[in-house]
PDB file of N, CA, C and O in Angstrom:
ATOM      1  N   UNK A   1      55.114  -9.218 -10.034  1.00  0.00           N
ATOM      2  CA  UNK A   1      54.445  -9.398 -10.661  1.00  0.00           C
ATOM      3  C   UNK A   1      54.711  -8.148 -11.558  1.00  0.00           C
ATOM      4  O   UNK A   1      54.912  -6.977 -11.236  1.00  0.00           O
ATOM      5  N   UNK A   2      54.665  -8.610 -12.493  1.00  0.00           N
ATOM      6  CA  UNK A   2      54.064  -7.548 -13.972  1.00  0.00           C
ATOM      7  C   UNK A   2      53.412  -6.295 -14.256  1.00  0.00           C
ATOM      8  O   UNK A   2      52.434  -5.832 -13.670  1.00  0.00           O
ATOM      9  N   UNK A   3      53.884  -5.927 -14.960  1.00  0.00           N
ATOM     10  CA  UNK A   3      52.637  -4.796 -15.433  1.00  0.00           C
ATOM     11  C   UNK A   3      51.040  -5.083 -15.743  1.00  0.00           C
ATOM     12  O   UNK A   3      50.079  -4.473 -15.275  1.00  0.00           O
ATOM     13  N   UNK A   4      51.037  -6.293 -16.758  1.00  0.00           N
ATOM     14  CA  UNK A   4      50.744  -6.609 -16.961  1.00  0.00           C
ATOM     15  C   UNK A   4      49.506  -7.773 -16.483  1.00  0.00           C
ATOM     16  O   UNK A   4      48.561  -8.046 -17.224  1.00  0.00           O
ATOM     17  N   UNK A   5      49.626  -8.146 -15.656  1.00  0.00           N
ATOM     18  CA  UNK A   5      49.378  -9.240 -14.391  1.00  0.00           C
ATOM     19  C   UNK A   5      48.797  -8.170 -13.539  1.00  0.00           C
ATOM     20  O   UNK A   5      47.598  -8.204 -13.259  1.00  0.00           O
ATOM     21  N   UNK A   6      49.701  -7.067 -13.040  1.00  0.00           N
ATOM     22  CA  UNK A   6      48.934  -6.072 -12.031  1.00  0.00           C
ATOM     23  C   UNK A   6      47.383  -5.759 -12.810  1.00  0.00           C
ATOM     24  O   UNK A   6      46.291  -6.067 -12.331  1.00  0.00           O
ATOM     25  N   UNK A   7      47.583  -5.171 -13.932  1.00  0.00           N
ATOM     26  CA  UNK A   7      46.497  -4.772 -14.772  1.00  0.00           C
ATOM     27  C   UNK A   7      45.544  -6.131 -14.435  1.00  0.00           C
ATOM     28  O   UNK A   7      44.664  -5.957 -13.592  1.00  0.00           O
ATOM     29  N   UNK A   8      45.659  -7.382 -15.001  1.00  0.00           N
ATOM     30  CA  UNK A   8      44.542  -7.652 -15.244  1.00  0.00           C
ATOM     31  C   UNK A   8      44.117  -8.327 -13.824  1.00  0.00           C
ATOM     32  O   UNK A   8      42.950  -8.721 -13.824  1.00  0.00           O
ATOM     33  N   UNK A   9      44.794  -8.525 -12.688  1.00  0.00           N
ATOM     34  CA  UNK A   9      44.585  -8.512 -11.750  1.00  0.00           C
ATOM     35  C   UNK A   9      43.765  -7.612 -10.788  1.00  0.00           C
ATOM     36  O   UNK A   9      43.010  -8.111  -9.953  1.00  0.00           O
ATOM     37  N   UNK A  10      43.964  -6.010 -10.952  1.00  0.00           N
ATOM     38  CA  UNK A  10      43.294  -5.002 -10.977  1.00  0.00           C
ATOM     39  C   UNK A  10      41.704  -5.081 -11.451  1.00  0.00           C
ATOM     40  O   UNK A  10      40.723  -4.746 -10.787  1.00  0.00           O
ATOM     41  N   UNK A  11      41.745  -5.660 -12.891  1.00  0.00           N
ATOM     42  CA  UNK A  11      40.231  -5.675 -13.439  1.00  0.00           C
ATOM     43  C   UNK A  11      39.505  -6.125 -13.150  1.00  0.00           C
ATOM     44  O   UNK A  11      38.297  -5.979 -13.334  1.00  0.00           O
ATOM     45  N   UNK A  12      40.453  -7.229 -12.271  1.00  0.00           N
ATOM     46  CA  UNK A  12      38.994  -8.655 -11.906  1.00  0.00           C
ATOM     47  C   UNK A  12      38.560  -8.158 -10.743  1.00  0.00           C
ATOM     48  O   UNK A  12      37.394  -8.228 -10.357  1.00  0.00           O
ATOM     49  N   UNK A  13      39.443  -7.660 -10.169  1.00  0.00           N
ATOM     50  CA  UNK A  13      38.651  -7.419  -8.483  1.00  0.00           C
ATOM     51  C   UNK A  13      37.615  -6.150  -8.441  1.00  0.00           C
ATOM     52  O   UNK A  13      36.883  -5.780  -7.523  1.00  0.00           O
ATOM     53  N   UNK A  14      37.870  -5.440 -10.181  1.00  0.00           N
ATOM     54  CA  UNK A  14      36.908  -4.062 -10.169  1.00  0.00           C
ATOM     55  C   UNK A  14      35.512  -4.811 -10.775  1.00  0.00           C
ATOM     56  O   UNK A  14      34.466  -4.176 -10.912  1.00  0.00           O
ATOM     57  N   UNK A  15      35.644  -6.314 -11.136  1.00  0.00           N
ATOM     58  CA  UNK A  15      34.412  -6.574 -11.693  1.00  0.00           C
ATOM     59  C   UNK A  15      33.583  -6.976 -10.671  1.00  0.00           C
ATOM     60  O   UNK A  15      32.381  -6.895 -10.923  1.00  0.00           O
ATOM     61  N   UNK A  16      34.063  -7.604  -9.020  1.00  0.00           N
ATOM     62  CA  UNK A  16      33.610  -8.048  -8.235  1.00  0.00           C
ATOM     63  C   UNK A  16      32.347  -7.057  -7.445  1.00  0.00           C
ATOM     64  O   UNK A  16      32.800  -6.200  -6.686  1.00  0.00           O
ATOM     65  N   UNK A  17      31.670  -7.085  -7.502  1.00  0.00           N
ATOM     66  CA  UNK A  17      30.602  -5.903  -6.829  1.00  0.00           C
ATOM     67  C   UNK A  17      30.580  -6.245  -5.583  1.00  0.00           C
ATOM     68  O   UNK A  17      30.817  -7.379  -5.166  1.00  0.00           O
ATOM     69  N   UNK A  18      30.269  -5.204  -4.863  1.00  0.00           N
ATOM     70  CA  UNK A  18      30.227  -5.485  -3.124  1.00  0.00           C
ATOM     71  C   UNK A  18      29.823  -4.731  -2.669  1.00  0.00           C
ATOM     72  O   UNK A  18      29.916  -3.552  -3.010  1.00  0.00           O
ATOM     73  N   UNK A  19      28.898  -5.423  -1.210  1.00  0.00           N
ATOM     74  CA  UNK A  19      27.528  -5.249  -1.331  1.00  0.00           C
ATOM     75  C   UNK A  19      27.543  -3.348  -0.410  1.00  0.00           C
ATOM     76  O   UNK A  19      26.755  -2.453  -0.714  1.00  0.00           O
ATOM     77  N   UNK A  20      28.732  -3.219   0.755  1.00  0.00           N
ATOM     78  CA  UNK A  20      29.659  -2.112   0.670  1.00  0.00           C
ATOM     79  C   UNK A  20      29.165  -1.034  -0.325  1.00  0.00           C
ATOM     80  O   UNK A  20      28.418  -0.153   0.101  1.00  0.00           O
ATOM     81  N   UNK A  21      29.576  -1.053  -1.761  1.00  0.00           N
ATOM     82  CA  UNK A  21      29.600  -0.479  -2.897  1.00  0.00           C
ATOM     83  C   UNK A  21      28.126   0.407  -3.226  1.00  0.00           C
ATOM     84  O   UNK A  21      27.879   1.589  -3.465  1.00  0.00           O
ATOM     85  N   UNK A  22      27.240  -0.955  -3.085  1.00  0.00           N
ATOM     86  CA  UNK A  22      26.212  -0.905  -3.814  1.00  0.00           C
ATOM     87  C   UNK A  22      24.884   0.331  -2.751  1.00  0.00           C
ATOM     88  O   UNK A  22      24.017   1.138  -3.087  1.00  0.00           O
ATOM     89  N   UNK A  23      25.482  -0.224  -1.305  1.00  0.00           N
ATOM     90  CA  UNK A  23      24.843   1.192  -0.257  1.00  0.00           C
ATOM     91  C   UNK A  23      25.002   2.179  -0.504  1.00  0.00           C
ATOM     92  O   UNK A  23      24.257   3.145  -0.336  1.00  0.00           O
ATOM     93  N   UNK A  24      26.397   2.098  -1.126  1.00  0.00           N
ATOM     94  CA  UNK A  24      27.153   3.415  -1.454  1.00  0.00           C
ATOM     95  C   UNK A  24      26.309   3.739  -2.331  1.00  0.00           C
ATOM     96  O   UNK A  24      25.290   3.100  -2.070  1.00  0.00           O
ATOM     97  N   UNK A  25      26.126   4.459  -3.354  1.00  0.00           N
ATOM     98  CA  UNK A  25      25.668   4.402  -4.455  1.00  0.00           C
ATOM     99  C   UNK A  25      24.201   4.898  -4.134  1.00  0.00           C
ATOM    100  O   UNK A  25      23.799   6.049  -4.303  1.00  0.00           O
ATOM    101  N   UNK A  26      23.326   3.622  -3.545  1.00  0.00           N
ATOM    102  CA  UNK A  26      21.893   3.508  -3.201  1.00  0.00           C
ATOM    103  C   UNK A  26      21.947   5.039  -2.369  1.00  0.00           C
ATOM    104  O   UNK A  26      21.113   5.914  -2.601  1.00  0.00           O
ATOM    105  N   UNK A  27      22.873   5.180  -1.541  1.00  0.00           N
ATOM    106  CA  UNK A  27      22.977   6.536  -0.602  1.00  0.00           C
ATOM    107  C   UNK A  27      22.733   7.277  -1.393  1.00  0.00           C
ATOM    108  O   UNK A  27      21.631   7.772  -1.158  1.00  0.00           O
ATOM    109  N   UNK A  28      23.337   7.799  -2.582  1.00  0.00           N
ATOM    110  CA  UNK A  28      23.239   8.891  -3.602  1.00  0.00           C
ATOM    111  C   UNK A  28      22.694   9.118  -3.945  1.00  0.00           C
ATOM    112  O   UNK A  28      22.622  10.326  -4.170  1.00  0.00           O
ATOM    113  N   UNK A  29      21.517   8.113  -4.458  1.00  0.00           N
ATOM    114  CA  UNK A  29      20.260   8.235  -5.162  1.00  0.00           C
ATOM    115  C   UNK A  29      19.141   9.561  -4.992  1.00  0.00           C
ATOM    116  O   UNK A  29      18.742   9.695  -3.835  1.00  0.00           O
ATOM    117  N   UNK A  30      18.696  10.361  -5.804  1.00  0.00           N
ATOM    118  CA  UNK A  30      17.964  11.830  -5.672  1.00  0.00           C
ATOM    119  C   UNK A  30      17.117  11.314  -4.600  1.00  0.00           C
ATOM    120  O   UNK A  30      17.434  11.485  -3.423  1.00  0.00           O
ATOM    121  N   UNK A  31      16.432  10.910  -4.822  1.00  0.00           N
ATOM    122  CA  UNK A  31      15.034  10.422  -3.976  1.00  0.00           C
ATOM    123  C   UNK A  31      15.379   9.648  -2.532  1.00  0.00           C
ATOM    124  O   UNK A  31      14.625   9.164  -1.688  1.00  0.00           O
ATOM    125  N   UNK A  32      16.692   9.726  -2.600  1.00  0.00           N
ATOM    126  CA  UNK A  32      17.001   9.135  -0.274  1.00  0.00           C
ATOM    127  C   UNK A  32      17.359  10.908  -0.080  1.00  0.00           C
ATOM    128  O   UNK A  32      17.211  11.297   1.079  1.00  0.00           O
ATOM    129  N   UNK A  33      17.789  11.943  -1.062  1.00  0.00           N
ATOM    130  CA  UNK A  33      17.726  13.347  -0.239  1.00  0.00           C
ATOM    131  C   UNK A  33      17.023  13.974  -0.314  1.00  0.00           C
ATOM    132  O   UNK A  33      16.244  14.281  -1.216  1.00  0.00           O
ATOM    133  N   UNK A  34      17.254  14.422   1.092  1.00  0.00           N
ATOM    134  CA  UNK A  34      16.041  15.438   1.479  1.00  0.00           C
ATOM    135  C   UNK A  34      15.759  16.517   0.860  1.00  0.00           C
ATOM    136  O   UNK A  34      16.760  17.188   0.610  1.00  0.00           O
ATOM    137  N   UNK A  35      14.537  17.064   0.422  1.00  0.00           N
ATOM    138  CA  UNK A  35      14.034  17.906  -0.377  1.00  0.00           C
ATOM    139  C   UNK A  35      14.417  19.425   0.446  1.00  0.00           C
ATOM    140  O   UNK A  35      14.148  19.607   1.634  1.00  0.00           O
ATOM    141  N   UNK A  36      15.029  20.355  -0.358  1.00  0.00           N
ATOM    142  CA  UNK A  36      15.660  21.581  -0.381  1.00  0.00           C
ATOM    143  C   UNK A  36      14.535  22.006   0.800  1.00  0.00           C
ATOM    144  O   UNK A  36      13.465  21.567   0.379  1.00  0.00           O
ATOM    145  N   UNK A  37      14.331  22.613   1.986  1.00  0.00           N
ATOM    146  CA  UNK A  37      13.124  23.516   2.218  1.00  0.00           C
ATOM    147  C   UNK A  37      12.788  24.652   1.937  1.00  0.00           C
ATOM    148  O   UNK A  37      12.067  25.328   2.671  1.00  0.00           O
ATOM    149  N   UNK A  38      13.311  25.090   0.703  1.00  0.00           N
ATOM    150  CA  UNK A  38      12.374  26.017  -0.127  1.00  0.00           C
ATOM    151  C   UNK A  38      11.231  25.184  -1.374  1.00  0.00           C
ATOM    152  O   UNK A  38      10.350  25.786  -1.987  1.00  0.00           O
ATOM    153  N   UNK A  39      11.462  24.085  -1.477  1.00  0.00           N
ATOM    154  CA  UNK A  39      11.279  23.487  -2.258  1.00  0.00           C
ATOM    155  C   UNK A  39       9.932  23.882  -2.767  1.00  0.00           C
ATOM    156  O   UNK A  39       9.334  24.290  -1.772  1.00  0.00           O
ATOM    157  N   UNK A  40       9.148  23.970  -3.807  1.00  0.00           N
ATOM    158  CA  UNK A  40       7.878  24.184  -4.360  1.00  0.00           C
ATOM    159  C   UNK A  40       6.553  23.503  -4.375  1.00  0.00           C
ATOM    160  O   UNK A  40       5.531  23.760  -5.011  1.00  0.00           O
ATOM    161  N   UNK A  41       6.911  22.302  -3.262  1.00  0.00           N
ATOM    162  CA  UNK A  41       6.159  21.174  -3.821  1.00  0.00           C
ATOM    163  C   UNK A  41       5.428  20.683  -1.990  1.00  0.00           C
ATOM    164  O   UNK A  41       5.832  20.950  -0.858  1.00  0.00           O
ATOM    165  N   UNK A  42       4.578  20.118  -2.354  1.00  0.00           N
ATOM    166  CA  UNK A  42       4.094  19.786  -0.369  1.00  0.00           C
ATOM    167  C   UNK A  42       3.715  18.463  -0.856  1.00  0.00           C
ATOM    168  O   UNK A  42       3.246  18.143  -1.948  1.00  0.00           O
ATOM    169  N   UNK A  43       4.151  17.406   0.667  1.00  0.00           N
ATOM    170  CA  UNK A  43       4.233  16.381   0.302  1.00  0.00           C
ATOM    171  C   UNK A  43       3.003  16.034   1.506  1.00  0.00           C
ATOM    172  O   UNK A  43       2.888  16.571   2.608  1.00  0.00           O
ATOM    173  N   UNK A  44       1.758  14.475   0.627  1.00  0.00           N
ATOM    174  CA  UNK A  44       0.748  14.350   1.213  1.00  0.00           C
ATOM    175  C   UNK A  44       0.229  12.462   0.343  1.00  0.00           C
ATOM    176  O   UNK A  44       0.445  11.979  -0.769  1.00  0.00           O
ATOM    177  N   UNK A  45      -0.346  12.056   1.340  1.00  0.00           N
ATOM    178  CA  UNK A  45      -0.503  10.443   1.696  1.00  0.00           C
ATOM    179  C   UNK A  45      -1.749  10.242   0.007  1.00  0.00           C
ATOM    180  O   UNK A  45      -2.546  11.171  -0.124  1.00  0.00           O
ATOM    181  N   UNK A  46      -1.795   9.352  -0.848  1.00  0.00           N
ATOM    182  CA  UNK A  46      -2.361   9.465  -1.361  1.00  0.00           C
ATOM    183  C   UNK A  46      -3.541   7.731  -0.918  1.00  0.00           C
ATOM    184  O   UNK A  46      -3.046   6.660  -1.271  1.00  0.00           O
ATOM    185  N   UNK A  47      -4.367   7.710  -0.495  1.00  0.00           N
ATOM    186  CA  UNK A  47      -4.903   5.985   0.202  1.00  0.00           C
ATOM    187  C   UNK A  47      -6.251   5.596  -1.179  1.00  0.00           C
ATOM    188  O   UNK A  47      -7.454   5.851  -1.244  1.00  0.00           O
ATOM    189  N   UNK A  48      -5.226   4.842  -2.169  1.00  0.00           N
ATOM    190  CA  UNK A  48      -6.056   4.750  -3.119  1.00  0.00           C
ATOM    191  C   UNK A  48      -5.948   2.855  -3.227  1.00  0.00           C
ATOM    192  O   UNK A  48      -4.882   2.307  -2.944  1.00  0.00           O
ATOM    193  N   UNK A  49      -6.762   2.311  -3.516  1.00  0.00           N
ATOM    194  CA  UNK A  49      -6.771   1.380  -3.598  1.00  0.00           C
ATOM    195  C   UNK A  49      -6.024   0.050  -4.545  1.00  0.00           C
ATOM    196  O   UNK A  49      -5.770   0.096  -5.749  1.00  0.00           O
ATOM    197  N   UNK A  50      -5.775  -1.097  -3.615  1.00  0.00           N
ATOM    198  CA  UNK A  50      -4.449  -1.540  -4.188  1.00  0.00           C
ATOM    199  C   UNK A  50      -4.078  -2.289  -5.469  1.00  0.00           C
ATOM    200  O   UNK A  50      -3.044  -2.808  -5.887  1.00  0.00           O
ATOM    201  N   UNK A  51      -5.833  -2.082  -6.114  1.00  0.00           N
ATOM    202  CA  UNK A  51      -5.886  -2.497  -7.458  1.00  0.00           C
ATOM    203  C   UNK A  51      -4.835  -1.273  -8.276  1.00  0.00           C
ATOM    204  O   UNK A  51      -3.994  -1.523  -9.140  1.00  0.00           O
ATOM    205  N   UNK A  52      -5.204   0.159  -7.673  1.00  0.00           N
ATOM    206  CA  UNK A  52      -5.079   0.687  -9.632  1.00  0.00           C
ATOM    207  C   UNK A  52      -3.240   1.136  -8.747  1.00  0.00           C
ATOM    208  O   UNK A  52      -2.388   1.595  -9.508  1.00  0.00           O
ATOM    209  N   UNK A  53      -2.978   1.003  -7.705  1.00  0.00           N
ATOM    210  CA  UNK A  53      -1.234   0.741  -7.972  1.00  0.00           C
ATOM    211  C   UNK A  53      -0.996  -0.411  -9.223  1.00  0.00           C
ATOM    212  O   UNK A  53      -0.125  -0.178 -10.061  1.00  0.00           O
ATOM    213  N   UNK A  54      -1.631  -1.383  -9.288  1.00  0.00           N
ATOM    214  CA  UNK A  54      -1.134  -2.451 -10.348  1.00  0.00           C
ATOM    215  C   UNK A  54      -1.874  -1.656 -11.156  1.00  0.00           C
ATOM    216  O   UNK A  54      -1.731  -2.281 -12.207  1.00  0.00           O
ATOM    217  N   UNK A  55      -2.716  -0.524 -11.494  1.00  0.00           N
ATOM    218  CA  UNK A  55      -3.107  -0.370 -12.782  1.00  0.00           C
ATOM    219  C   UNK A  55      -1.691   0.512 -13.383  1.00  0.00           C
ATOM    220  O   UNK A  55      -1.125   0.561 -14.475  1.00  0.00           O
ATOM    221  N   UNK A  56      -1.492   1.099 -12.165  1.00  0.00           N
ATOM    222  CA  UNK A  56      -0.094   2.210 -12.534  1.00  0.00           C
ATOM    223  C   UNK A  56       1.186   1.751 -12.831  1.00  0.00           C
ATOM    224  O   UNK A  56       2.075   2.342 -13.443  1.00  0.00           O
ATOM    225  N   UNK A  57       1.193   0.681 -12.355  1.00  0.00           N
ATOM    226  CA  UNK A  57       2.421   0.138 -12.420  1.00  0.00           C
ATOM    227  C   UNK A  57       2.243  -0.632 -14.273  1.00  0.00           C
ATOM    228  O   UNK A  57       3.177  -0.283 -14.995  1.00  0.00           O
ATOM    229  N   UNK A  58       1.257  -1.499 -14.921  1.00  0.00           N
ATOM    230  CA  UNK A  58       1.063  -1.602 -15.484  1.00  0.00           C
ATOM    231  C   UNK A  58       1.817  -0.022 -16.807  1.00  0.00           C
ATOM    232  O   UNK A  58       2.749   0.121 -17.599  1.00  0.00           O
ATOM    233  N   UNK A  59       0.822   0.666 -16.351  1.00  0.00           N
ATOM    234  CA  UNK A  59       0.936   1.529 -17.774  1.00  0.00           C
ATOM    235  C   UNK A  59       2.399   2.601 -17.508  1.00  0.00           C
ATOM    236  O   UNK A  59       2.933   3.260 -18.400  1.00  0.00           O
ATOM    237  N   UNK A  60       2.769   2.559 -16.288  1.00  0.00           N
ATOM    238  CA  UNK A  60       4.443   3.066 -15.813  1.00  0.00           C
ATOM    239  C   UNK A  60       5.213   2.138 -17.050  1.00  0.00           C
ATOM    240  O   UNK A  60       5.723   2.701 -18.018  1.00  0.00           O
ATOM    241  N   UNK A  61       5.225   0.783 -16.900  1.00  0.00           N
ATOM    242  CA  UNK A  61       5.639  -0.145 -17.713  1.00  0.00           C
ATOM    243  C   UNK A  61       5.564   0.151 -19.267  1.00  0.00           C
ATOM    244  O   UNK A  61       6.418  -0.274 -20.046  1.00  0.00           O
ATOM    245  N   UNK A  62       4.483   0.911 -19.656  1.00  0.00           N
ATOM    246  CA  UNK A  62       4.117   0.562 -21.146  1.00  0.00           C
ATOM    247  C   UNK A  62       4.777   1.855 -21.653  1.00  0.00           C
ATOM    248  O   UNK A  62       5.135   1.643 -22.812  1.00  0.00           O
ATOM    249  N   UNK A  63       5.085   3.093 -21.275  1.00  0.00           N
ATOM    250  CA  UNK A  63       5.922   4.542 -21.278  1.00  0.00           C
ATOM    251  C   UNK A  63       7.240   3.939 -21.078  1.00  0.00           C
ATOM    252  O   UNK A  63       7.514   2.978 -20.359  1.00  0.00           O
ATOM    253  N   UNK A  64       8.225   4.825 -22.011  1.00  0.00           N
ATOM    254  CA  UNK A  64       9.346   4.799 -22.110  1.00  0.00           C
ATOM    255  C   UNK A  64      10.157   5.672 -20.627  1.00  0.00           C
ATOM    256  O   UNK A  64       9.937   6.476 -19.722  1.00  0.00           O
ATOM    257  N   UNK A  65      10.861   5.077 -21.037  1.00  0.00           N
ATOM    258  CA  UNK A  65      11.679   5.315 -19.531  1.00  0.00           C
ATOM    259  C   UNK A  65      11.511   5.090 -18.344  1.00  0.00           C
ATOM    260  O   UNK A  65      12.334   5.255 -17.443  1.00  0.00           O
ATOM    261  N   UNK A  66      10.083   4.568 -18.236  1.00  0.00           N
ATOM    262  CA  UNK A  66       9.421   4.210 -17.128  1.00  0.00           C
ATOM    263  C   UNK A  66       9.263   5.141 -15.896  1.00  0.00           C
ATOM    264  O   UNK A  66       9.778   4.751 -14.849  1.00  0.00           O
ATOM    265  N   UNK A  67       8.297   6.888 -15.909  1.00  0.00           N
ATOM    266  CA  UNK A  67       8.820   8.056 -15.038  1.00  0.00           C
ATOM    267  C   UNK A  67       7.820   6.823 -13.525  1.00  0.00           C
ATOM    268  O   UNK A  67       7.217   5.763 -13.358  1.00  0.00           O
ATOM    269  N   UNK A  68       8.247   7.874 -12.944  1.00  0.00           N
ATOM    270  CA  UNK A  68       7.596   6.815 -11.332  1.00  0.00           C
ATOM    271  C   UNK A  68       6.795   6.955 -10.786  1.00  0.00           C
ATOM    272  O   UNK A  68       6.438   8.125 -10.918  1.00  0.00           O
ATOM    273  N   UNK A  69       5.771   6.081  -9.729  1.00  0.00           N
ATOM    274  CA  UNK A  69       4.678   6.486  -9.862  1.00  0.00           C
ATOM    275  C   UNK A  69       4.087   8.405  -9.336  1.00  0.00           C
ATOM    276  O   UNK A  69       2.901   8.723  -9.433  1.00  0.00           O
ATOM    277  N   UNK A  70       4.912   9.163  -8.949  1.00  0.00           N
ATOM    278  CA  UNK A  70       4.804   9.809  -8.662  1.00  0.00           C
ATOM    279  C   UNK A  70       4.390  10.853  -9.819  1.00  0.00           C
ATOM    280  O   UNK A  70       3.409  11.566 -10.032  1.00  0.00           O
ATOM    281  N   UNK A  71       5.744  10.569 -10.530  1.00  0.00           N
ATOM    282  CA  UNK A  71       5.364  11.381 -12.043  1.00  0.00           C
ATOM    283  C   UNK A  71       3.779  11.099 -12.688  1.00  0.00           C
ATOM    284  O   UNK A  71       3.000  11.990 -13.025  1.00  0.00           O
ATOM    285  N   UNK A  72       3.570   9.898 -12.749  1.00  0.00           N
ATOM    286  CA  UNK A  72       2.207   9.333 -13.458  1.00  0.00           C
ATOM    287  C   UNK A  72       1.313  10.298 -12.762  1.00  0.00           C
ATOM    288  O   UNK A  72       0.813  11.204 -13.429  1.00  0.00           O
ATOM    289  N   UNK A  73       0.984  10.169 -11.115  1.00  0.00           N
ATOM    290  CA  UNK A  73       0.351  10.571 -10.171  1.00  0.00           C
ATOM    291  C   UNK A  73       0.198  12.423 -11.002  1.00  0.00           C
ATOM    292  O   UNK A  73      -0.547  12.834 -11.892  1.00  0.00           O
ATOM    293  N   UNK A  74       0.979  12.926 -10.410  1.00  0.00           N
ATOM    294  CA  UNK A  74       1.090  14.252 -11.080  1.00  0.00           C
ATOM    295  C   UNK A  74       0.469  14.828 -12.733  1.00  0.00           C
ATOM    296  O   UNK A  74      -0.261  15.738 -13.127  1.00  0.00           O
ATOM    297  N   UNK A  75       1.045  13.997 -13.190  1.00  0.00           N
ATOM    298  CA  UNK A  75       0.071  14.060 -15.139  1.00  0.00           C
ATOM    299  C   UNK A  75      -1.025  14.416 -15.369  1.00  0.00           C
ATOM    300  O   UNK A  75      -1.648  15.173 -16.114  1.00  0.00           O
ATOM    301  N   UNK A  76      -1.289  13.058 -13.822  1.00  0.00           N
ATOM    302  CA  UNK A  76      -2.992  13.188 -14.334  1.00  0.00           C
ATOM    303  C   UNK A  76      -3.578  13.906 -13.091  1.00  0.00           C
ATOM    304  O   UNK A  76      -4.778  13.644 -13.007  1.00  0.00           O
ATOM    305  N   UNK A  77      -3.182  14.656 -12.174  1.00  0.00           N
ATOM    306  CA  UNK A  77      -3.796  15.316 -12.075  1.00  0.00           C
ATOM    307  C   UNK A  77      -3.351  16.702 -12.474  1.00  0.00           C
ATOM    308  O   UNK A  77      -4.224  17.556 -12.321  1.00  0.00           O
ATOM    309  N   UNK A  78      -2.841  16.887 -12.684  1.00  0.00           N
ATOM    310  CA  UNK A  78      -2.628  17.929 -14.160  1.00  0.00           C
ATOM    311  C   UNK A  78      -3.726  17.967 -15.140  1.00  0.00           C
ATOM    312  O   UNK A  78      -4.704  18.711 -15.217  1.00  0.00           O
ATOM    313  N   UNK A  79      -3.375  17.101 -15.783  1.00  0.00           N
ATOM    314  CA  UNK A  79      -4.622  16.915 -16.694  1.00  0.00           C
ATOM    315  C   UNK A  79      -6.438  17.193 -16.163  1.00  0.00           C
ATOM    316  O   UNK A  79      -7.426  17.659 -16.730  1.00  0.00           O
ATOM    317  N   UNK A  80      -6.217  16.732 -15.063  1.00  0.00           N
ATOM    318  CA  UNK A  80      -7.632  16.858 -14.460  1.00  0.00           C
ATOM    319  C   UNK A  80      -7.854  19.025 -14.254  1.00  0.00           C
ATOM    320  O   UNK A  80      -8.423  20.075 -14.554  1.00  0.00           O
ATOM    321  N   UNK A  81      -6.845  18.298 -13.512  1.00  0.00           N
ATOM    322  CA  UNK A  81      -6.736  20.570 -13.307  1.00  0.00           C
ATOM    323  C   UNK A  81      -6.957  21.326 -14.553  1.00  0.00           C
ATOM    324  O   UNK A  81      -7.618  22.352 -14.391  1.00  0.00           O
ATOM    325  N   UNK A  82      -6.609  21.102 -15.638  1.00  0.00           N
ATOM    326  CA  UNK A  82      -6.674  21.055 -16.783  1.00  0.00           C
ATOM    327  C   UNK A  82      -7.816  21.464 -17.384  1.00  0.00           C
ATOM    328  O   UNK A  82      -8.002  22.545 -17.942  1.00  0.00           O
ATOM    329  N   UNK A  83      -8.531  20.618 -17.259  1.00  0.00           N
ATOM    330  CA  UNK A  83     -10.184  19.851 -17.418  1.00  0.00           C
ATOM    331  C   UNK A  83     -11.195  20.560 -17.275  1.00  0.00           C
ATOM    332  O   UNK A  83     -12.161  20.915 -17.951  1.00  0.00           O
ATOM    333  N   UNK A  84     -10.412  20.839 -15.297  1.00  0.00           N
ATOM    334  CA  UNK A  84     -11.302  21.551 -15.222  1.00  0.00           C
ATOM    335  C   UNK A  84     -11.832  23.092 -14.927  1.00  0.00           C
ATOM    336  O   UNK A  84     -12.601  23.768 -14.244  1.00  0.00           O
ATOM    337  N   UNK A  85     -10.769  23.129 -16.029  1.00  0.00           N
ATOM    338  CA  UNK A  85      -9.928  24.775 -16.116  1.00  0.00           C
ATOM    339  C   UNK A  85      -9.455  26.044 -15.072  1.00  0.00           C
ATOM    340  O   UNK A  85      -9.720  27.241 -14.969  1.00  0.00           O
ATOM    341  N   UNK A  86      -8.706  25.182 -14.453  1.00  0.00           N
ATOM    342  CA  UNK A  86      -8.414  25.666 -13.330  1.00  0.00           C
ATOM    343  C   UNK A  86      -6.043  25.814 -13.846  1.00  0.00           C
ATOM    344  O   UNK A  86      -5.244  26.632 -13.388  1.00  0.00           O
ATOM    345  N   UNK A  87      -5.883  25.136 -14.448  1.00  0.00           N
ATOM    346  CA  UNK A  87      -5.042  25.568 -15.184  1.00  0.00           C
ATOM    347  C   UNK A  87      -4.840  25.901 -17.200  1.00  0.00           C
ATOM    348  O   UNK A  87      -3.797  26.379 -17.646  1.00  0.00           O
TER     349      UNK A  87
END
């Protein structure tokens, strides 16, 4: 097999995305990693009506970079604390 043909075959094979490759990539994403033991944050559950999540997703879609829900909620809490004079 000639070098050109081998290169073309390799490019064709790399174009195919295998399920195992996707799973490996997703496992390395930052949200799947455990937080460091000395993280300066605490976790809590927000019990919000489903309508709020729909509105939050709509607001996220309008923003550049599509920030996460957590980011949007954190920004809202910071704004509230500033308004109350605590930050």
